[in-house]
C-alpha positions, -999 to 999 in steps of 0.1 A, spaced: -56 -287 506 -28 -264 496 5 -283 495 28 -271 523 57 -295 521 80 -305 493 84 -340 507 55 -365 506 59 -401 517 30 -411 494 49 -398 464 79 -418 474 57 -449 475 42 -440 442 77 -438 427 83 -473 441 52 -487 424 63 -471 391 98 -485 391 87 -519 404 62 -522 375 88 -513 350 114 -537 364 90 -566 367 78 -560 331 114 -560 318 124 -590 338 94 -611 327 65 -596 308 41 -622 323 48 -607 357 34 -574 348 20 -574 312 15 -536 311 43 -527 335 57 -502 310 30 -478 323 54 -472 353 72 -447 330 39 -428 326 35 -427 364 70 -411 366 60 -385 339 30 -374 359 49 -372 391 76 -352 374 51 -328 360 35 -324 394 68 -317 412 85 -295 386 54 -274 382 52 -271 420 88 -258 422 83 -233 394 49 -221 404 60 -215 440 91 -196 429 72 -176 403 45 -167 428 71 -156 453 91 -137 427 122 -157 435 124 -178 404 159 -182 389 167 -202 358 203 -208 371 191 -221 404 164 -243 388 188 -259 363 216 -263 390 191 -284 410 181 -304 380 217 -311 370 227 -322 405 196 -344 408 197 -364 376 230 -359 357 257 -376 379 239 -410 382 229 -409 345 265 -403 334 279 -429 357 255 -455 343 263 -444 307 300 -446 313 299 -480 329 276 -493 302 301 -481 275 330 -499 292 310 -531 296 298 -528 260 334 -526 248 340 -560 264 308 -577 257 293 -563 225 300 -572 188 313 -544 166 281 -532 150 263 -533 184 291 -514 200 290 -487 174 252 -484 181 260 -481 218 284 -453 211 259 -433 192 232 -439 219 257 -427 246 263 -395 227 225 -390 223 221 -396 261 247 -370 270 229 -345 247 195 -352 263 183 -366 229 181 -404 235 144 -404 226 151 -386 194 179 -409 185 159 -441 191 129 -426 172 150 -418 141 175 -447 141 163 -477 161 158 -505 136 122 -515 138 122 -534 104 109 -569 99 142 -586 107 153 -560 133 175 -572 162 156 -573 195 154 -540 212 158 -559 245 196 -559 238 200 -521 234 218 -513 267 208 -476 268 173 -478 253 157 -469 286 174 -435 284 147 -423 260 125 -414 290 153 -392 305 154 -375 271 117 -367 274 122 -354 310 152 -333 302 135 -317 272 106 -310 294 130 -293 319 143 -271 291 110 -259 279 86 -259 309 102 -231 329 101 -207 300 65 -217 292 53 -212 327 72 -179 331 57 -167 299 21 -176 308 23 -168 345 11 -132 338 -23 -149 332 -19 -170 364 -57 -169 370 -61 -188 337 -31 -211 343 -52 -242 349 -71 -236 316 -38 -232 297 -25 -264 311 -58 -281 301 -51 -269 266 -16 -285 267 -30 -318 279 -57 -319 252 -33 -308 224 -6 -334 234 -31 -362 237 -46 -354 203 -10 -355 189 -4 -389 205 -37 -403 191 -30 -389 156 5 -403 155 -8 -438 164 -36 -434 138 -10 -427 111 12 -456 121 40 -434 136 43 -457 167 79 -447 176 71 -410 174 41 -415 196 59 -435 222 93 -418 224 87 -381 217 79 -352 240 49 -337 220 30 -370 224 40 -375 260 36 -339 272 0 -345 282 12 -367 311 37 -341 323 12 -313 319 -15 -332 337 8 -336 367 13 -298 365 -24 -292 363 -30 -313 394 -5 -292 414 -21 -259 401 -56 -270 411 -43 -280 446 -23 -248 449 -52 -226 440 -75 -247 463 -100 -252 435 -117 -280 454 -111 -291 490 -118 -328 493 -133 -345 524 -116 -375 539 -141 -398 523 -138 -382 489 -100 -383 490 -101 -420 500 -124 -428 471 -102 -408 447 -71 -425 459 -86 -460 457 -98 -453 421 -64 -439 412 -46 -469 425 -70 -492 407 -64 -474 374 -26 -476 378 -25 -513 388 -53 -522 364 -34 -506 335 -3 -526 345 -23 -559 345 -47 -554 315 -25 -536 290 2 -553 270 29 -543 245 5 -553 217 -18 -524 225 -14 -491 207 4 -468 231 3 -442 245 -28 -425 230 -62 -432 246 -48 -463 263 -26 -441 284 -55 -421 299 -64 -445 328 -29 -446 342 -24 -409 337 -56 -400 354 -50 -426 381 -16 -411 390 -32 -376 390 -59 -388 415 -32 -403 438 -12 -371 437 -43 -350 444 -56 -371 473 -22 -378 489 -21 -349 512 -51 -362 531 -44 -389 557 -63 -416 540 -56 -454 538 -40 -454 503 -16 -426 512 -6 -444 544 -1 -476 523 21 -457 499 41 -443 528 49 -478 541 86 -482 549 97 -508 522 79 -488 496 96 -456 507 130 -474 503 122 -484 467 109 -449 461 142 -434 473 163 -456 451 138 -456 422 158 -433 399 190 -453 403 170 -485 400 155 -474 368 189 -464 354 206 -497 363 179 -522 356 180 -520 319 217 -524 312 219 -554 336 190 -571 317 202 -561 283 237 -575 286 222 -607 301 197 -611 272 224 -603 247 240 -637 256 210 -655 269 176 -644 255 156 -667 277 165 -662 313 158 -689 339 138 -681 370 170 -682 390 187 -658 366 157 -635 368 157 -634 406 195 -629 406 191 -600 382 165 -584 405 189 -587 435 218 -572 414 196 -544 403 185 -535 438 221 -537 451 234 -514 423 205 -490 429 213 -487 466 251 -482 459 243 -456 432 218 -438 455 243 -439 485 275 -430 467 264 -411 436 230 -395 440 233 -383 476 268 -368 476 261 -348 444 225 -338 451 230 -313 479 251 -281 482 245 -248 466 270 -239 438 268 -213 411 251 -225 379 282 -222 357 303 -242 382 276 -269 384 271 -270 346 309 -273 340 318 -298 367 287 -320 366 277 -320 330 302 -305 305 334 -321 316 321 -356 324 298 -354 294 327 -346 271 347 -374 285 319 -399 279 314 -385 244 351 -389 237 348 -426 248 317 -430 226 335 -414 197 364 -438 201 340 -467 200 323 -453 168 355 -443 150 371 -477 157 341 -494 141 333 -511 173 366 -530 174 386 -523 205 424 -526 202 426 -557 224 406 -578 199 431 -600 180 429 -606 142 420 -642 148 391 -633 171 380 -606 148 378 -630 119 355 -652 139 334 -622 150 329 -607 115 310 -636 99 274 -624 98 244 -645 87 225 -627 60 187 -629 57 172 -643 25 160 -609 11 196 -596 12 207 -618 -17 202 -601 -51 184 -631 -66 158 -632 -38 128 -610 -46 111 -603 -13 96 -569 -8 71 -551 14 49 -547 -17 50 -567 -49 49 -544 -80 46 -552 -117 82 -543 -122 94 -567 -95 71 -594 -108 88 -592 -142 124 -586 -131 150 -609 -145 168 -607 -112 141 -629 -97 147 -658 -121 171 -687 -113 179 -712 -141 189 -710 -177 156 -710 -196 142 -676 -208 107 -684 -196 105 -701 -161 77 -726 -157 78 -727 -119 69 -699 -95 80 -698 -58 54 -676 -41 44 -664 -7 58 -643 22 92 -643 39 87 -680 46 87 -686 9 117 -663 3 138 -683 28 133 -714 6 149 -698 -25 182 -717 -15 163 -750 -14 146 -743 -48 180 -734 -63 194 -767 -52 164 -785 -69 166 -763 -100 203 -769 -105 199 -807 -100 168 -811 -122 175 -785 -149 146 -763 -139 141 -725 -141 119 -707 -116 109 -673 -105 106 -663 -68 82 -636 -56 75 -628 -19 57 -601 0 64 -596 37 37 -603 63 10 -611 37 -7 -645 33 -7 -660 -2 -44 -664 -5 -69 -652 -31 -92 -635 -6 -95 -605 16 -64 -608 38 -76 -582 64 -85 -608 92 -50 -622 90 -28 -591 86 -19 -564 111 -32 -530 102 1 -515 92 6 -542 65 -29 -544 51 -27 -518 23 5 -531 7 -7 -566 12 -39 -560 -7 -19 -543 -35 6 -572 -36 -22 -598 -39 -37 -579 -69 -4 -581 -88 2 -617 -77 -31 -627 -91 -20 -618 -126 14 -634 -122 0 -667 -110 -19 -672 -143 14 -673 -162 29 -704 -144 21 -740 -147 36 -749 -113 31 -728 -82 52 -736 -51 38 -718 -20 54 -711 13 42 -689 41 43 -682 79 12 -704 80 10 -706 118 11 -668 122 -20 -663 101 -37 -695 113 -34 -682 149 -56 -652 141 -86 -673 129 -78 -710 123 -110 -720 107 -113 -691 83 -76 -692 73 -76 -730 66 -107 -726 45 -90 -698 25 -58 -719 20 -79 -749 8 -99 -726 -15 -67 -711 -30 -53 -746 -37 -87 -757 -52 -88 -726 -74 -53 -732 -87 -60 -769 -94 -92 -760 -112 -71 -737 -134 -50 -767 -144 -19 -759 -123 3 -781 -102 8 -770 -66 35 -777 -41 29 -766 -5 60 -760 17 57 -767 54 68 -746 83 103 -751 97 108 -761 133 108 -728 153 140 -720 172 128 -693 197 162 -692 214 183 -689 183 208 -661 181 224 -657 147 254 -639 163 259 -666 189 291 -680 173 306 -645 171 296 -638 207 313 -670 217 345 -655 203 341 -627 229 328 -649 258 339 -685 254 314 -697 280 285 -690 256 265 -721 246 252 -720 211 235 -754 211 199 -748 203 175 -778 202 138 -783 200 118 -815 204 107 -828 171 72 -839 182 61 -803 184 52 -802 147 29 -773 139 -7 -784 135 -8 -763 103 18 -786 87 -6 -815 92 -34 -794 77 -13 -786 46 -4 -823 41 -41 -832 44 -50 -806 18 -23 -819 -6 -35 -855 -2 -69 -846 -17 -55 -838 -52 -34 -858 -76 -14 -828 -86 -8 -812 -52 21 -821 -31 35 -813 4 72 -810 12 82 -813 48 114 -795 60 115 -813 94 135 -844 83 163 -821 70 166 -802 103 157 -828 129 173 -861 140 170 -882 170 139 -863 181 159 -830 181 158 -802 157 192 -784 153 199 -748 146 235 -755 137 252 -780 114 286 -781 131 296 -744 131 273 -734 103 240 -716 113 210 -732 96 188 -703 107 187 -666 103 163 -660 132 138 -679 152 115 -686 122 136 -682 91 164 -703 75 198 -690 66 209 -697 30 229 -727 42 199 -740 61 177 -735 30 202 -754 8 203 -783 33 165 -785 31 168 -785 -7 191 -815 -6 165 -835 14 137 -823 -9 155 -836 -39 150 -871 -25 114 -864 -15 106 -852 -50 119 -885 -65 101 -906 -39 68 -888 -43 72 -885 -81 66 -848 -80 68 -845 -118 67 -807 -122 99 -804 -101 117 -834 -116 125 -815 -148 150 -827 -173 182 -828 -152 200 -857 -136 184 -854 -102 218 -857 -86 228 -835 -56 249 -806 -66 286 -812 -58 
């Protein structure tokens, strides 16, 4: 079963499956929940083919670094640089200043074959991070992995080839070491490092190489039946991974083993004329396989720019996107890939003409975007003024005390107190959904002469119990520590106002969580405290806090965001029921402040009421506070009436 030809139609078909999985996943995750494994398929194929080129040349004594790198440059660099350049030009027209600067840096990283390193170190994955869906060059991370592999793999194989009889064992060692690295990074919460970096991805590239070496040495000749079974199992593992995995799964690590082995089986069995190989060699699949590289390069910028202005694409938009991606892929394959791919030239000539000169030009363009602070010269002062009006999250205000972990110093900080009294009697407590109500509480405090402290821990339910069932693993340790400090703080206040992302915790285990909330309220009441429960705001899943700024760039953008009011979260009803059981527990509903005529608005005229889909802006919070002043009077919520006039602040 020794490979004799460098071209295999089944590999072209396998490339097609890989790119189609990736594109379908990025167009609509429900179409292919684990479609991101298509990148893994590419890695295994790349390891197989590159190892094949190197082993053949090393075995024949004809290996040349210059010739190898000339072929690689001609194969991948022209199309990559064209896409990068076009994306930068499009970004200069369509992106806001901060996003354009980010694009400039990612373009430089792409030219330097370090996109994966850049996104690992600098991609914002914080709680309120912008959607990565709108990073136009994010997909270049995989090319960074591939290019770093090209730099290291030839030297590694040339070094160990003197022990060629043990080459398979050495490659097994690389596979195991890299897989262990991937598992360890996931275990210690280094998810970006595990996903984007070569050491944790090398097992897939090395396994592809191992498959080639085993075939080349004719370790095992498979019968037709055995090859058919292996191919069927391989295809099932690849497709099964795409259907059964999702972005919620820890990846790569152990979850990447099925698709990696499946691709290896398909490569190993493909030289036999078995049904799966013939299926993969089917004409339409071969077409998508031929344009797969360009299709991968173009698909992400097309979708990223669309989602930058319209996060939720309609079915028609999605289908139009797919058509545009296929057309761009064919044009790129026909007029960029093919003309540059063939023709022997000296290495220095190829390096200079295909990489250094165009790479320097793109880097100069990127540097211009960065040094101009993302403001192209054609942007007028008037448009710039409309663009540079960011909406800030609650935690960015100095008087809002939201942290990833509550410490004793934070719990006693004077910065967290609003009002004039030295000793506040009211505590606003919870997670980020409590923090975004600081504006509302400030309106109430100023009108009613109150003083209150605010204290919030991110992604942690304000319950006096083990939070583990309701908190993701990465947040559990700081959450538990925060609750221990909060327990001491709660005892110091007569009135406790509690807000939280109730629905998020409730979704994990509704019965248990509701019991814990009820128990927490009962415990506070038993301790003689008054309690006010703050309901969830209407979610705005399509809200974009930069929409008004984007409309200054593209006037056709529609910033009107609405949601039918009847979709009140069930947990709000539960909170109101809990409050009704006690004379000194109240429930405040934000819906009337944000909804009218059965619609819940994200904007008040040109003022954003939200920061993101589930958090208010300071303006939105203050608007809710003005409504709550009336609710407090109507419900006679004595602890929040205070000694003020109760008049709305002017």
